[in-house]
BAKOLTOR-295936 format. One record per residue (C-alpha): x, y, z; residue in three letters. Coordinates in Angstrom, 3 decimals, padded with zeros to 6 digits. Example, Ala and Ser with C-alpha at 12.3 -4.5 7.8 and 13.67 -1.06 7.14 Angstrom:
BEGIN
{{012.300,-004.500,007.800},Ala}
{{013.670,-001.060,007.140},Ser}
% end
This chain:
BEGIN
{{109.895,004.774,180.017},Phe}
{{113.807,003.639,180.135},Leu}
{{114.253,007.121,181.551},Ile}
{{111.740,005.916,184.815},Glu}
{{113.418,002.682,185.057},Arg}
{{116.798,004.591,185.809},Tyr}
{{114.850,006.986,187.987},Val}
{{113.696,004.502,190.337},Gly}
{{117.022,002.860,190.394},Trp}
{{118.432,005.990,191.766},Gly}
{{120.200,007.827,188.610},Val}
{{119.356,011.487,188.868},Asp}
{{116.907,012.730,186.003},Arg}
{{118.758,016.090,185.296},Arg}
{{121.364,013.663,183.834},Arg}
{{119.279,012.328,180.971},Met}
{{118.157,013.439,178.043},Val}
{{115.863,011.334,175.473},Met}
{{116.606,011.350,172.341},Leu}
{{114.569,009.222,169.834},Glu}
{{116.205,006.621,166.923},Asn}
{{116.713,008.162,163.686},Gly}
{{114.916,006.464,161.039},Leu}
{{115.957,006.368,157.234},Asp}
{{113.126,004.143,155.307},Ser}
{{113.234,005.860,151.739},Gly}
{{109.793,006.518,150.254},Glu}
{{106.684,005.274,152.311},Pro}
{{104.944,002.326,150.895},Ala}
{{101.282,003.672,149.668},Pro}
{{097.948,001.936,151.484},Ala}
{{096.884,-001.513,150.318},Arg}
{{094.438,-001.088,147.210},Pro}
{{091.248,-002.623,148.280},Leu}
{{089.467,-004.932,146.040},Pro}
{{085.947,-002.974,146.433},Ser}
{{084.452,-000.181,148.137},Ala}
{{083.537,-002.586,150.984},Thr}
{{086.988,-004.453,151.226},Gly}
{{087.939,-004.736,155.144},Arg}
{{091.635,-003.795,156.228},Arg}
{{091.852,-007.291,157.218},Asn}
{{095.341,-008.217,156.617},Arg}
{{097.918,-008.287,159.975},Phe}
{{101.705,-008.648,160.118},Ala}
{{104.119,-009.192,162.774},Phe}
{{107.854,-008.273,161.802},Phe}
{{110.633,-009.199,163.929},Gly}
{{112.520,-011.933,165.950},Gln}
{{111.048,-015.323,166.532},Leu}
{{111.872,-015.695,170.400},Asn}
{{109.750,-015.876,173.444},Pro}
{{109.543,-012.647,174.634},Phe}
{{108.317,-011.333,171.226},Lys}
{{104.567,-012.580,171.890},Gly}
{{104.720,-014.763,168.939},Ile}
{{102.975,-017.350,170.721},Lys}
{{100.117,-014.710,172.086},Val}
{{099.783,-013.394,168.637},Leu}
{{099.059,-016.764,166.985},Ile}
{{096.649,-018.280,169.545},Glu}
{{094.545,-014.674,169.576},Ala}
{{094.561,-015.457,165.579},Ile}
{{092.970,-018.372,166.202},Ser}
{{090.050,-017.558,168.356},Arg}
{{088.494,-014.444,166.363},Val}
{{085.308,-015.884,165.840},Pro}
{{084.957,-017.339,161.982},Ala}
{{082.042,-014.946,161.336},Glu}
{{084.083,-011.975,162.416},Val}
{{087.424,-013.016,160.409},Trp}
{{085.632,-013.787,157.376},Gly}
{{087.409,-014.211,154.064},Ala}
{{090.445,-012.747,152.938},Gly}
{{091.701,-011.867,156.286},Ser}
{{095.385,-013.018,157.319},Val}
{{098.069,-012.793,159.569},Leu}
{{101.747,-012.634,157.640},Tyr}
{{104.486,-013.730,160.192},Val}
{{107.878,-011.719,158.937},Phe}
{{110.472,-013.275,161.102},Gly}
{{113.762,-015.444,161.596},Gly}
{{115.632,-017.140,164.091},Asn}
{{112.837,-019.919,165.246},Leu}
{{115.779,-022.278,164.754},Glu}
{{118.142,-020.844,167.446},Val}
{{115.478,-021.022,170.031},Gln}
{{114.638,-023.907,172.556},Pro}
{{113.100,-026.818,170.983},Gln}
{{110.109,-026.750,173.154},Leu}
{{109.424,-023.254,171.902},Phe}
{{110.046,-024.128,168.108},Gln}
{{107.964,-027.093,168.605},Asp}
{{104.721,-024.691,170.261},Glu}
{{105.229,-022.335,167.591},Val}
{{105.301,-024.378,164.765},Arg}
{{102.084,-026.479,166.302},Arg}
{{100.267,-023.048,166.948},Leu}
{{100.502,-022.234,163.267},Ile}
{{099.718,-025.532,161.865},Gly}
{{096.196,-025.619,163.913},Ala}
{{095.885,-021.857,162.765},Ala}
{{095.710,-023.249,159.129},Gly}
{{094.787,-020.522,156.246},Ala}
{{094.642,-018.077,159.040},Arg}
{{098.530,-017.628,159.276},Val}
{{101.310,-017.547,156.808},Arg}
{{104.614,-017.757,158.016},Phe}
{{106.813,-016.187,155.339},Met}
{{110.467,-016.493,156.818},Gly}
{{112.777,-013.759,157.599},Pro}
{{113.361,-010.869,155.727},Tyr}
{{116.013,-008.255,154.494},Arg}
{{115.264,-004.145,155.507},Ser}
{{115.588,-003.230,151.938},Ala}
{{112.109,-005.640,151.639},Glu}
{{110.179,-003.617,153.979},Leu}
{{108.682,-001.254,152.124},Pro}
{{107.482,-003.861,149.569},Gln}
{{106.083,-005.822,152.786},Leu}
{{104.637,-002.930,153.952},Met}
{{102.441,-002.580,151.000},Arg}
{{100.707,-005.839,151.251},Glu}
{{099.479,-005.393,154.790},Val}
{{096.997,-003.423,156.739},Asp}
{{097.962,-003.661,160.463},Trp}
{{101.429,-004.266,162.301},Val}
{{101.112,-006.117,165.777},Val}
{{103.700,-005.700,168.433},Val}
{{102.649,-008.770,170.974},Pro}
{{106.060,-008.374,173.016},Ser}
{{105.328,-010.025,176.735},Thr}
{{108.734,-007.877,177.893},Trp}
{{108.773,-004.016,178.493},Trp}
{{110.861,-003.139,174.964},Glu}
{{111.964,-000.151,175.101},Asn}
{{111.890,001.660,171.355},Ser}
{{111.213,-001.031,168.917},Pro}
{{112.209,-000.040,165.158},Val}
{{109.591,-001.919,163.991},Val}
{{106.959,000.698,165.275},Ile}
{{108.959,003.893,163.539},Gln}
{{108.974,001.661,160.419},Glu}
{{105.028,001.163,160.696},Ala}
{{104.393,004.462,161.536},Phe}
{{106.744,005.702,158.529},Phe}
{{104.604,003.954,156.645},His}
{{101.721,004.608,157.896},Gly}
{{100.353,001.527,159.386},Arg}
{{098.176,001.404,162.815},Pro}
{{099.512,-000.764,165.732},Ile}
{{097.976,-003.114,167.464},Ile}
{{100.391,-003.413,170.781},Thr}
{{100.927,-004.645,174.158},Ser}
{{100.210,-002.213,176.807},Asp}
{{103.601,-002.071,178.669},Ile}
{{107.028,-000.438,178.332},Gly}
{{108.137,001.478,175.453},Gly}
{{105.477,000.104,173.552},Met}
{{102.569,001.719,175.655},Ala}
{{104.747,004.861,175.128},Glu}
{{105.139,005.154,171.887},Lys}
{{101.599,003.841,170.277},Val}
{{098.633,005.818,171.297},Arg}
{{095.733,003.919,172.271},Asp}
{{092.904,004.721,170.124},Gly}
{{094.815,008.003,168.593},Val}
{{096.833,006.323,166.076},Asp}
{{096.905,002.273,167.244},Gly}
{{095.531,000.391,169.679},Leu}
{{096.509,-001.268,173.002},His}
{{095.940,-004.914,174.385},Phe}
{{096.909,-006.227,177.982},Arg}
{{100.073,-008.102,177.351},Ala}
{{100.326,-011.715,177.349},Gly}
{{096.596,-012.144,177.110},Ser}
{{095.686,-013.711,173.806},Ala}
{{091.662,-012.875,174.782},Glu}
{{092.505,-008.989,174.947},Ser}
{{094.180,-009.103,171.636},Leu}
{{091.309,-010.985,170.290},Val}
{{089.296,-008.164,171.302},Asp}
{{091.250,-005.999,169.474},Arg}
{{091.522,-007.564,166.482},Leu}
{{087.570,-007.789,166.257},Val}
{{086.976,-004.551,166.869},Gln}
{{089.729,-003.696,163.563},Thr}
{{087.538,-006.335,161.813},Leu}
{{083.966,-005.049,162.923},Ser}
{{084.504,-001.376,162.940},Gln}
{{084.394,000.689,159.744},Pro}
{{086.560,003.768,159.335},Gly}
{{088.765,002.587,162.427},Leu}
{{091.558,002.086,160.070},Trp}
{{091.002,005.600,158.198},Glu}
{{090.982,006.961,161.871},Gln}
{{093.935,005.694,163.208},Leu}
{{095.976,006.355,160.203},Arg}
{{095.287,010.364,159.724},Lys}
{{096.586,010.828,163.415},Arg}
{{100.137,009.060,162.860},Ile}
{{103.270,011.563,163.703},Arg}
{{105.734,011.000,161.374},Pro}
{{108.674,009.619,163.207},Pro}
{{112.014,010.869,163.804},Thr}
{{114.154,011.348,160.439},Ser}
{{118.030,009.924,160.548},Ala}
{{118.765,013.408,159.811},Ile}
{{116.823,014.914,162.456},Gln}
{{118.237,012.667,164.950},Ala}
{{121.717,013.577,164.266},Ala}
{{120.768,017.256,164.542},Lys}
{{119.535,016.561,167.885},Gln}
{{122.772,014.675,168.890},His}
{{125.028,017.618,167.809},Ala}
{{122.917,020.270,169.197},Asp}
{{123.278,018.121,172.901},Leu}
{{127.070,017.953,172.173},Tyr}
{{127.538,021.445,171.636},Glu}
{{125.404,022.524,174.811},Thr}
{{127.327,020.265,176.830},Leu}
{{130.937,021.689,175.515},Cys}
{{129.552,025.172,176.120},Ala}
{{128.800,024.016,180.068},Glu}
{{131.906,022.573,180.124},Arg}
{{134.071,025.141,178.397},Arg}
{{136.145,027.469,181.362},Pro}
{{135.009,030.964,181.377},Pro}
{{136.493,033.174,179.095},Gly}
% end
């Protein structure tokens, strides 16, 4: 996605190579144990900065609009994020109002440390990435895939490229709470969907693999520039 933006600005495509960021996250978290054979995969999570571009308002609005008979008992959105207090006051007030209006459907958990992520992933089934701007390569997507969590994401930019709609996650129309409602209803109403998407998740690039790719590219460029003989 980013390469296409540079090409559109006139940069020679032949001078660019896409290398994925490497991820070093220890052991993947196991799937959340369900309380019964009929239990639902109904725990959603947002991980990231709480700013106007990350789509948190769209997400909470959508959570509040899911019909009660679909939402049911036990469904919840966990919001793991920080820095709300440094955002414009109007944005802070609106986010807090939306969280309050959502009631028990939303639990604001505050900021987290990277080392805590595996434990937090144990408690959730779906990761939602609702950014309203393009993004490029959100680390949270790689982290969620590493831990085997399907993703619900905006259909733009690097998010739409990294998450394959209907394969290892679901897309919704960026900025549209109603479109996100449709995806949330789908996840809560379609038995087996979580398992289908989860089994098609591709392991993200590891830190070691990324380092080797960078080293290989460096060696290739050195060889091309080396004087004959």
